[in-house]
N, C-alpha and C positions, 0 to 999 in steps of 0.2 A: 268735257263730260261736267255734268252740273246736278245741281241738285234741285227736291220736290220738297215744300214745305205746304199741310194745311192746316187751317186757320179756323179753328168752329165752324168745320163742313157741315150744312146740312140738306138730307136734297128728302125732299117730299113725296107723294104721288098722291095728290086733292088733300084728303084727312090723312094719310098713311104716311106716316116720319120712317122712311126707310132708312138714313146715315142718319147718327144723332148727336152734331158738335163736336163730331172727329179734328186733335190737334193729333199731329203727325211730320214725324220732319224724319226728312228720307235723303242720307250723306251724297256727296258725290259719288258714283262709283259701287252703288250702293247697289246688292242684290235683297230686298224684301220682298218678304213671301206672304201677299194676304190670303190665311188660313182661318174654316169655320166652315157647321154644317149648311148643308142649301139654306137660301132665305135670308143668313143673315145680313147682309148688305154687299159683299166683298168686289160682286162686278158689279154693282152701281158704281162702287169708292171707284173699282177700276175708268169708272166708262167716264165719272166725273174730269176725271186726270187729262182726261182723250179727247174732251168737249162733247163726248155724246150725249151729253145729258149736261140739261143746264142745273146751274147752283139753285136751291133754293135760298141758303145763309150760307154766310159765311168766304172765306179768301182760297184760289190757287197759286203757291209762286210757282213757279219754275227758276230757279236762278236768284235774281232778284225781282223778278219782275211778276207783275199777278195778271193772271191768263186768264180769268173769268167771260172775260169777255171777245176773248180770240177763239178761233172759228179752229176747229182740228187741225184740218189742211198748214194751222200757220205756225202750227205748237213746234213744231220742231221732235216730233215724239211718233216711233214705228206698233203698229197693234197688230199682235200675232193672236190668232182667235180658236179658237172650239174648231170651228166648221172652217175647214181649209181655206174657201172660199178662191176658188180656181177654179180662170175660166178654163170652161170643157173644152172652147174647141181650139184657144191658142197653145201650144207648141210651152216647152216646158220655159226656154227661150225666151219666148216670147211672154207669158207669165211677170218671169223675173224683169224684164224693160218694159215692158206694159207703162210705167209709172214713171218710170223716163221718159220716155215717148212722147208722153201727154205733155209732160213738161219744159218739153225741147231741148231735155240734155245733147249738148255733142254725140256723134257717135261712137269719136275717139273713148270717148268718158263713159259712156256704154257700155263698151267692148270690156273697156279695164275692171268694170266693176264688176260684169259681169264672169268675165275670170276669176276676181279674187271670191266670189260669194262665194259660189260653183264649187271652185276648189276648196275651201274652206267646210263646203258643208258636203262635201263628197258628192254631189249632183251632175259633174262637168261631161260624164258619159251618159249623160240620162234628158238634157238640151232641147234631143230633138222629139221628146218624146212629149205626148198628150196624157191628162191626170188620169183619164181610165186606164191609163198602163204603166199606171204605178202602184207602189205599193202604200197604208197607210203610211206607215213610219217614212218612205219616200214623198209623200207628195205633205207631213208635216214640212219636211227638211225645207222645200221648193218656197212654203208659205212663209217661214220663215228669210228663207235669202229672198223675198222680196221684199219683207219689212228691213235686210240690214243694207240693201242697193240701193239705198236713200243714204244712212249715214248719218243715223238723226244723235240724238244726244242721250234719249228715251225711250228705251224700252217695256212696252206692258205687254204681257204676256195672262191671255182669260182663257182658263184652262184648256194650255196646247195639247195634255198627251192626256185628254181624256174617251179620246173613239180608238186610239190601240191596244192591244192584244197587253197582256204582263210581260211580259217578253221586249215587244218593241218598247213601252213605254220607260223599264228599266234602260235601253242604250238611249235613247231621247233626252233622259232624265239629265246621263252622263255628258251628252252632247251636250245640250244646252250650259253646264257649268263650267266644261273646257272653252264653251261661245266665250264665258262671261268674263273668265280668266284669261280670255285673251286680248280681247277688243274695250273691259275694265268700264262698259255703260253702263250711266243709270239705271236698272230695271227692281221693273214691279210684275211678281209672279201672283195670280189668283191656282189656290186650289185649292181642293176638300182634303184631298189626301196629307195628310198628318207628314208618312213618309218622306213623298214630296220636299213641302215645308223641312223637315228636317233635316232631308242631303242637298238641298241645294241652299238655303237662306244663309245673309247671311245675319238676317236679322230678319225675325219673325210678331207679323201682328193679328195676333188671335182676335177673330171677331165671333158677336154674337149681336144678335138681336139689334144691328146697327150700332155698336160698340165697340172700339177696341179695349179688351180685356187684358192683353198682356203684354208689350211688344220691347222683343229682349233679345237675345241671341239665342240658339237653337239648344246650345247646353243650359243658360238661365232655366228657360220654359220648361221642359222636362226636368227639370233638376229642382226648382227652385217654382214651382208653380204659383198664381197669388190666391186663386182659389181652387174651388170643386170642381170646376166647367173644365178651366186650362187642365189642371191635373188628367180630367175624364177624359176628355178630347184629346189631347194627345198622347201618343203611347199606342203602341199595339202589340199584344193587348190593350188594355187601356190599364190604367189604373185601380187596384181594389178597394173599395170604401166601404167599411166598416161601423155601422153608428155604433156610440158607445156610450155611456158616462165617466170620465174624471171622478176616479175615488184616491185616497191619501191613504196605505200601509204601510208607512214607513219611508218607503219611497214613490212614486209617481205612478200610475195604473189605467191602463184602458181600458174597463170593465165592459164585457160583450152585456147588451142587454137580453132578457129572462128568465134569466134565475138557474137556466135547468142544469143540469149535473154534469158535471164534466166539461163549464162553462171555460171557455180560456180567455183569462187577463195578460192582457199586452204590457207586458213592462216597459214604459219611456223610458229612451237615454238619458244619464242625467241633463249632459247639452241641451236639452230639449226640455227636459224637468222644473229646468233652473231658471228659465226665465217666463213659468208661467206662473201665474196666482189666482188662481180661477177658481172656486167654490167645489164646494166634493161635490159629486153628484152633476158639475157642468156639463151639457152635452154636446157631444164633441164626433169628428169621422171622423176614422183610423186611413191613412194613408200609405198602402202598401203597394209597388211595384213587382209583377210578377218575378222580375228578375231578383227579386232581393229573397223572395222561398225557394228554399230549392233544400235539397236530403238532407239530413242531418247527417254529420260529417262526412259531405263531400267537396267540401270548400278549407282551403287553408281555415287555421282559427282565426276568430276576431271579438273584438270587445265587442258590448252592446247585440251578442245573439239572444235567442231567444228560440226555442226548444218543445213545439205542439207535437201530440198525432192526432191524424183525421182520417175517416174514411173517407179512400175516393171513388165520386161520381164517375167522370165522363174521364178519359186516358187521349188525348187528342196530338199525335206524331206530324211531327211538323219538321221532320230531314233532319235538322244541327241540332235541336230541341224536342221537347214532348212537355206538354203544356196537361196539366193537371186541374181537373175541375172536382171542389172542395167545399162544402158548408160547415159556414161557422156562424153562431146564433141564427140563422137565419139569413146572410150573407149569403152567396155565388162566388167563392175567388177561384184566381189562376195562380199555380204555381209554375216556374218555367225552372226546369229537372232538364240533366243529361239522359239521352237515352239509354243508357246501360244505368241506370240508376228507377229509369222510371216502375212502377210497380203496375196492376192489371188492377181493370173498374173492378169495387166492388172491397178492396184488400184496405188494411189498415194501414198507412202511411208516417212516416216519421220526418214533421218537417224540422225547420230551422230559417230563419227570417231575420235578418241584419237590422236591426231595428234603428241601428245609427243614420237610417236612410229615410225611416218612417218621415211622413209628412200627420200634421195635426193640426182640424181645419173646424170651426166654429159653425155646430149644425144651422144655428138659426142665419146668418151673415151668408155662410159657407166662404168667407175669408179663413189664408189661411193665416194659425197661430205661429 
């Protein structure tokens, strides 16, 4: 196993800066996921590690060695792409062993690697088939197997599940996690799917516009986002964002803008209010996860709870949960409730929210307060 370190890495395409001075340290055996919207630079960063793109600045280390000028084939890295890139005229067996044949690996060693990898990925019964005779999930297993037979020090995955349907994505996600737990290889995985990121990663690097906004374990990224971007990107449905102003009225409140009758003023918990030293009227954004807003009285009693009533605009059943869409001060919010507690659209509903889990952000800088 080996570590990966990026030191002030830049990548420019002409005058366009795609990667902007990224520092990143990946420990031996870690499963790190690069996640972010399309165009944020995550695949470019992966290609820089693989050697498929040249650096514009900075250094990349594998272990203690700078690999900036080392060709991709000599970096001891295996990469799995979004497109399976299998040879259509070759059998699964030949696709898996082609790299070993070109490197003149002994036949006995080829057979041993083939048996080990095909058994590990449950494709041992498919060895005589060609890619056109395989399902999407089977093709992706073959693509992974082709990387595994090389026994590299580092695995790189570039959105490998994007072409699969929802059920296969979940199955392959589990297979990839099992594989990492068994092999313990250092792995860097690119996706735009935050659910994949949360379920697979030991740590997540949330990327935006060529920068890493936050690098932490999944629970920290979800529960303690550093800014509005991370808070809004991580989570499905995303965190509710409510712009407002702080005011002091015995205790600290977040007051919604607009001054309409029946306006909701969310009281902040003492643990948050006591550490804020901000002026009255300071512009903030209150963040509430959908699961922290539920039907009043439907959960066990707790401290720092706040009850309010709103008209339900949309009801979205999802099976185990029902999403309720409603409006507060011009902001559309989503609550996650149990199906048996859900009202109908157009009805008034009494909500309870767990303010102890509320997040507060500076509206101008976007940083969490």
